[in-house]
Residue frames as qw, qx, qy, qz and C-alpha x, y, z in Angstrom:
[[0.521, 0.077, 0.173, 0.832, -23.74, -14.77, 17.64],
 [0.019, -0.661, -0.326, -0.676, -26.39, -12.08, 17.08],
 [0.561, -0.787, -0.256, -0.007, -26.89, -11.77, 20.85],
 [0.692, -0.320, 0.008, 0.648, -23.15, -11.31, 21.30],
 [0.301, 0.348, 0.266, 0.847, -23.11, -8.54, 18.69],
 [0.292, -0.768, -0.360, -0.441, -26.11, -6.92, 20.38],
 [0.672, -0.678, -0.174, 0.242, -24.36, -7.02, 23.77],
 [0.633, -0.132, 0.109, 0.755, -21.04, -5.74, 22.45],
 [0.104, 0.109, 0.254, 0.955, -22.57, -2.88, 20.45],
 [0.049, 0.589, 0.754, -0.286, -25.82, -1.84, 22.17],
 [0.085, 0.653, 0.089, -0.747, -25.76, 1.67, 20.72],
 [0.015, -0.165, 0.696, 0.699, -25.74, 0.51, 17.08],
 [0.668, 0.194, -0.011, -0.719, -28.87, 0.33, 15.00],
 [0.849, 0.057, 0.506, -0.142, -30.31, -3.03, 13.97],
 [0.740, 0.669, -0.061, 0.000, -29.04, -2.52, 10.40],
 [0.153, 0.781, -0.579, 0.177, -25.48, -1.86, 11.59],
 [0.586, -0.352, 0.696, -0.220, -25.60, -4.89, 13.87],
 [0.885, 0.339, 0.295, -0.119, -26.79, -6.95, 10.89],
 [0.536, 0.775, -0.327, 0.070, -23.82, -5.72, 8.83],
 [0.179, -0.639, 0.716, -0.220, -21.40, -6.74, 11.59],
 [0.771, -0.059, 0.591, -0.231, -23.08, -10.13, 11.87],
 [0.827, 0.556, 0.059, -0.068, -22.91, -10.65, 8.09],
 [0.280, 0.793, -0.526, 0.125, -19.21, -9.72, 8.11],
 [0.423, -0.463, 0.742, -0.239, -18.45, -12.20, 10.91],
 [0.854, 0.180, 0.451, -0.188, -20.39, -14.97, 9.17],
 [0.688, 0.708, -0.161, -0.017, -18.61, -14.29, 5.88],
 [0.019, 0.741, -0.652, 0.161, -15.24, -14.44, 7.65],
 [0.513, -0.282, 0.774, -0.241, -16.05, -17.83, 9.19],
 [0.857, 0.373, 0.068, -0.349, -17.54, -19.36, 6.05],
 [0.728, -0.226, 0.561, 0.324, -15.51, -22.34, 4.78],
 [0.380, 0.748, -0.320, -0.441, -13.62, -21.74, 1.54],
 [0.965, 0.199, 0.150, 0.078, -12.55, -24.24, -1.10],
 [0.709, -0.255, 0.282, 0.593, -9.01, -24.73, -2.41],
 [0.433, 0.589, 0.363, 0.578, -9.63, -22.53, -5.45],
 [0.197, -0.963, -0.131, -0.130, -10.25, -19.50, -3.21],
 [0.603, -0.689, 0.247, 0.316, -6.83, -19.92, -1.57],
 [0.678, 0.120, 0.430, 0.584, -5.10, -20.54, -4.90],
 [0.238, 0.806, 0.303, 0.449, -6.57, -17.36, -6.38],
 [0.369, -0.929, 0.016, 0.000, -5.59, -15.41, -3.27],
 [0.715, -0.408, 0.328, 0.464, -2.02, -16.76, -3.38],
 [0.559, 0.404, 0.410, 0.597, -1.73, -15.82, -7.07],
 [0.008, 0.929, 0.199, 0.312, -2.95, -12.30, -6.30],
 [0.546, -0.801, 0.147, 0.197, -0.46, -11.92, -3.46],
 [0.714, -0.166, 0.407, 0.545, 2.43, -13.16, -5.59],
 [0.408, 0.491, 0.424, 0.643, 1.48, -10.91, -8.50],
 [0.152, -0.194, -0.246, 0.937, 0.92, -7.88, -6.23],
 [0.266, -0.256, -0.471, -0.801, -2.69, -7.65, -7.25],
 [0.056, -0.335, -0.818, 0.464, -4.66, -7.74, -4.00],
 [0.073, -0.650, -0.566, -0.503, -8.19, -6.56, -4.56],
 [0.036, -0.209, 0.319, -0.924, -9.13, -3.36, -2.82],
 [0.027, 0.427, 0.835, -0.346, -12.01, -3.56, -0.41],
 [0.075, 0.747, 0.566, 0.341, -15.28, -1.77, -1.16],
 [0.311, -0.889, -0.178, 0.285, -14.51, 0.87, 1.46],
 [0.463, -0.408, 0.347, 0.707, -11.07, 1.57, -0.04],
 [0.294, 0.349, 0.635, 0.624, -12.62, 1.85, -3.49],
 [0.074, -0.866, -0.481, -0.110, -15.34, 4.25, -2.26],
 [0.386, -0.790, 0.011, 0.476, -12.81, 6.49, -0.50],
 [0.442, -0.161, 0.495, 0.731, -10.58, 6.55, -3.58],
 [0.189, 0.573, 0.632, 0.486, -13.52, 7.44, -5.84],
 [0.180, -0.921, -0.336, 0.074, -14.65, 10.26, -3.55],
 [0.442, -0.618, 0.194, 0.621, -11.10, 11.66, -3.37],
 [0.357, 0.079, 0.589, 0.720, -10.81, 11.60, -7.14],
 [0.059, 0.736, 0.619, 0.270, -14.29, 13.11, -7.52],
 [0.228, -0.951, -0.192, 0.086, -13.66, 16.02, -5.21],
 [0.438, 0.806, -0.237, 0.321, -10.09, 16.59, -6.33],
 [0.608, 0.172, -0.563, 0.533, -8.19, 15.25, -3.35],
 [0.492, -0.617, -0.466, 0.402, -7.69, 16.40, 0.18],
 [0.160, 0.800, 0.058, 0.575, -7.76, 20.14, 0.85],
 [0.401, -0.018, -0.501, 0.767, -5.95, 22.16, 3.50],
 [0.098, -0.661, -0.569, 0.479, -7.64, 24.59, 5.88],
 [0.037, 0.563, -0.104, -0.819, -6.92, 27.49, 3.51],
 [0.703, 0.544, 0.202, -0.411, -8.63, 25.69, 0.62],
 [0.284, 0.627, -0.661, -0.300, -5.56, 24.49, -1.30],
 [0.976, 0.057, -0.118, -0.172, -5.48, 20.92, -2.59],
 [0.451, -0.634, 0.625, 0.062, -2.78, 18.73, -1.09],
 [0.565, 0.417, -0.666, -0.252, -0.83, 16.35, -3.30],
 [0.862, -0.268, 0.358, -0.239, -1.08, 12.66, -2.48],
 [0.363, 0.555, -0.741, -0.105, 1.73, 10.19, -3.08],
 [0.809, -0.207, 0.463, -0.297, 1.28, 6.44, -2.74],
 [0.186, -0.247, 0.900, 0.309, 2.47, 3.11, -4.05],
 [0.551, 0.103, -0.426, -0.711, 0.28, 1.67, -6.79],
 [0.789, -0.182, -0.564, -0.163, -0.02, -1.67, -4.95],
 [0.600, -0.713, 0.217, -0.290, 0.09, -2.64, -1.31],
 [0.790, -0.347, 0.490, 0.122, 2.33, -5.69, -1.79],
 [0.540, 0.689, -0.447, -0.183, 5.21, -6.45, -4.16],
 [0.970, -0.168, 0.143, 0.101, 7.11, -9.70, -4.55],
 [0.016, 0.809, -0.571, -0.140, 10.88, -10.07, -4.71],
 [0.942, 0.228, -0.248, -0.004, 12.59, -12.92, -6.52],
 [0.792, -0.514, 0.150, 0.292, 15.60, -14.56, -4.83],
 [0.704, 0.213, 0.239, 0.634, 17.75, -13.55, -7.82],
 [0.090, 0.929, 0.164, 0.318, 16.95, -9.81, -7.51],
 [0.593, 0.045, -0.284, 0.752, 19.87, -7.59, -6.45],
 [0.021, -0.137, -0.244, 0.960, 17.96, -4.35, -5.93],
 [0.143, 0.683, 0.713, -0.068, 14.41, -3.09, -5.79],
 [0.163, 0.144, 0.212, 0.953, 13.54, -0.01, -7.82],
 [0.089, 0.677, 0.587, -0.436, 10.90, 2.42, -6.62],
 [0.153, 0.013, 0.407, 0.900, 9.55, 4.58, -9.43],
 [0.379, 0.497, 0.399, -0.671, 6.56, 6.63, -10.49],
 [0.173, 0.271, -0.665, -0.674, 6.85, 5.57, -14.13],
 [0.745, 0.165, 0.279, -0.583, 3.63, 4.18, -15.56],
 [0.928, 0.346, -0.094, -0.104, 5.25, 1.85, -18.09],
 [0.112, -0.713, 0.692, -0.006, 8.32, -0.24, -17.40],
 [0.807, 0.204, -0.536, -0.141, 9.72, -3.62, -18.27],
 [0.332, 0.216, -0.766, 0.507, 11.59, -4.09, -14.99],
 [0.492, -0.609, -0.622, 0.014, 9.68, -5.10, -11.89],
 [0.175, 0.305, -0.237, 0.906, 9.31, -1.84, -9.97],
 [0.132, -0.599, -0.649, 0.451, 7.49, -0.39, -7.02],
 [0.158, 0.550, 0.370, 0.732, 5.45, 2.42, -8.51],
 [0.121, -0.439, -0.427, 0.781, 4.91, 5.69, -6.68],
 [0.120, 0.623, 0.602, 0.485, 1.81, 7.45, -7.97],
 [0.110, -0.190, -0.241, 0.945, 1.32, 11.18, -7.46],
 [0.000, 0.681, 0.694, 0.232, -2.28, 12.41, -7.28],
 [0.183, -0.856, -0.296, 0.384, -3.57, 15.91, -6.89],
 [0.268, 0.955, -0.090, -0.085, -1.91, 19.14, -7.99],
 [0.861, -0.004, 0.140, 0.488, 1.46, 18.73, -9.68],
 [0.306, 0.875, 0.048, 0.373, 2.19, 22.42, -10.21],
 [0.289, -0.864, 0.353, -0.213, 4.41, 22.73, -7.12],
 [0.451, 0.405, -0.759, 0.237, 7.60, 21.05, -6.03],
 [0.803, -0.511, 0.010, -0.306, 7.12, 18.49, -3.26],
 [0.097, 0.557, -0.786, 0.251, 9.58, 16.84, -0.90],
 [0.913, -0.181, -0.254, -0.262, 9.20, 13.16, -0.04],
 [0.232, -0.567, 0.757, -0.228, 10.87, 11.17, 2.70],
 [0.922, 0.011, -0.302, -0.241, 11.21, 7.42, 2.47],
 [0.179, -0.567, 0.769, -0.236, 12.83, 4.86, 4.72],
 [0.668, 0.030, -0.725, -0.164, 13.06, 1.09, 4.86],
 [0.540, -0.439, 0.457, -0.553, 11.80, -0.76, 7.89],
 [0.084, 0.190, -0.978, 0.015, 12.37, -4.34, 8.98],
 [0.811, -0.140, -0.080, -0.563, 9.54, -6.83, 8.91],
 [0.967, -0.165, 0.193, 0.037, 10.28, -10.55, 8.91],
 [0.735, 0.433, -0.054, 0.519, 13.19, -9.68, 6.59],
 [0.508, -0.761, -0.087, 0.394, 15.83, -7.91, 8.67],
 [0.285, 0.934, -0.214, 0.029, 18.04, -4.98, 7.71],
 [0.072, -0.715, 0.694, 0.042, 21.69, -5.87, 7.02],
 [0.533, -0.099, 0.840, -0.025, 20.65, -9.55, 6.77],
 [0.529, 0.491, 0.681, 0.125, 18.22, -9.33, 3.80],
 [0.327, 0.815, 0.251, 0.407, 18.35, -5.68, 2.68],
 [0.439, 0.020, -0.227, 0.869, 20.44, -2.59, 3.34],
 [0.065, -0.769, -0.515, 0.374, 18.64, 0.11, 5.33],
 [0.287, 0.268, 0.292, 0.872, 18.02, 3.36, 3.53],
 [0.047, -0.808, -0.482, 0.336, 16.45, 6.67, 4.47],
 [0.344, 0.045, 0.298, 0.889, 16.48, 9.55, 2.00],
 [0.237, 0.682, 0.306, -0.620, 14.72, 12.72, 0.97],
 [0.408, 0.312, 0.637, 0.575, 13.52, 13.12, -2.62],
 [0.162, 0.545, 0.109, -0.815, 12.60, 16.44, -4.20],
 [0.422, 0.448, 0.721, 0.319, 10.10, 16.10, -7.04],
 [0.056, -0.133, 0.169, 0.975, 9.96, 19.16, -9.27],
 [0.515, 0.404, 0.255, -0.712, 6.71, 20.68, -10.48],
 [0.769, 0.422, -0.180, -0.444, 4.95, 18.45, -13.02],
 [0.209, 0.435, -0.876, -0.003, 7.44, 15.63, -12.32],
 [0.877, -0.145, -0.005, -0.459, 5.81, 12.23, -12.12],
 [0.946, 0.126, -0.268, 0.134, 8.81, 9.88, -12.26],
 [0.118, -0.784, 0.556, -0.250, 11.58, 9.33, -9.77],
 [0.855, 0.076, -0.509, 0.059, 13.68, 6.20, -9.33],
 [0.417, -0.681, 0.492, -0.347, 14.77, 5.08, -5.88],
 [0.702, 0.237, -0.672, 0.015, 16.91, 2.00, -5.27],
 [0.694, -0.544, 0.365, -0.297, 16.78, -0.30, -2.25],
 [0.362, 0.500, -0.787, -0.019, 19.77, -2.65, -2.24],
 [0.940, -0.244, -0.034, -0.237, 19.24, -6.30, -1.33],
 [0.411, -0.624, 0.663, 0.040, 21.95, -8.32, 0.41],
 [0.594, 0.419, -0.627, -0.278, 23.61, -10.73, -2.00],
 [0.431, 0.109, -0.887, 0.122, 23.04, -14.37, -1.05],
 [0.387, -0.151, 0.499, -0.761, 20.29, -13.64, 1.47],
 [0.001, 0.194, 0.981, 0.029, 17.89, -16.49, 2.23],
 [0.402, 0.010, -0.038, -0.915, 14.56, -15.11, 0.94],
 [0.085, 0.265, 0.957, -0.085, 11.43, -17.02, 1.86],
 [0.070, -0.555, -0.616, -0.555, 7.83, -16.32, 0.83],
 [0.384, -0.811, -0.440, 0.037, 6.91, -14.84, 4.23],
 [0.507, -0.300, -0.062, 0.805, 9.94, -12.51, 4.39],
 [0.157, 0.862, 0.360, 0.319, 8.75, -8.94, 4.10],
 [0.364, -0.294, -0.195, 0.862, 10.19, -5.50, 4.67],
 [0.134, 0.862, 0.477, -0.110, 8.48, -2.15, 4.44],
 [0.347, 0.167, 0.137, 0.913, 9.20, 1.09, 2.64],
 [0.053, -0.763, -0.514, 0.389, 7.49, 4.04, 4.30],
 [0.292, 0.371, 0.332, 0.816, 6.75, 7.06, 2.12],
 [0.163, -0.763, -0.481, 0.400, 5.74, 10.47, 3.48],
 [0.284, 0.756, 0.176, 0.563, 5.25, 13.95, 2.07],
 [0.439, -0.231, -0.350, 0.794, 7.32, 16.46, 4.01],
 [0.041, -0.880, -0.430, -0.199, 5.21, 19.44, 5.08],
 [0.389, 0.209, -0.191, 0.877, 6.71, 22.88, 5.52]]
């Protein structure tokens, strides 16, 4: 395996080749049942652990105040608080919100960076294994968040009586509109 890594990546240093080799070995290492149970519980509770690289990038962005434009202004950043959310078969609609405390299961949109200006967000639903019109109703809208606004509710309607299975997923894409 180390020879294969050396042949595939001849320009890498020995340390970088060792990191790739360690990653491949870790991926192929056998896991016990507890590992898969913990992972399934995390997926169902929308609590997938962030990788070390994701954590480092997030820390550096928070440390330096976010991404800056070419003229030196800080750009706002909008994201969901988790990468995966679960939907129960009894749910009628999914609520997207930026609220930090809620009793209803919601997809949270978190706004980082400067909040002194109004921003415009576009979002749209996209089919995955779950198909539009069969499992959910397609939606594409523009949201205007006022200055200092952190909360906005968005509803994605689910088709009543749809056959939801654990592997059925659909996506909600979120993007800041740039002028």
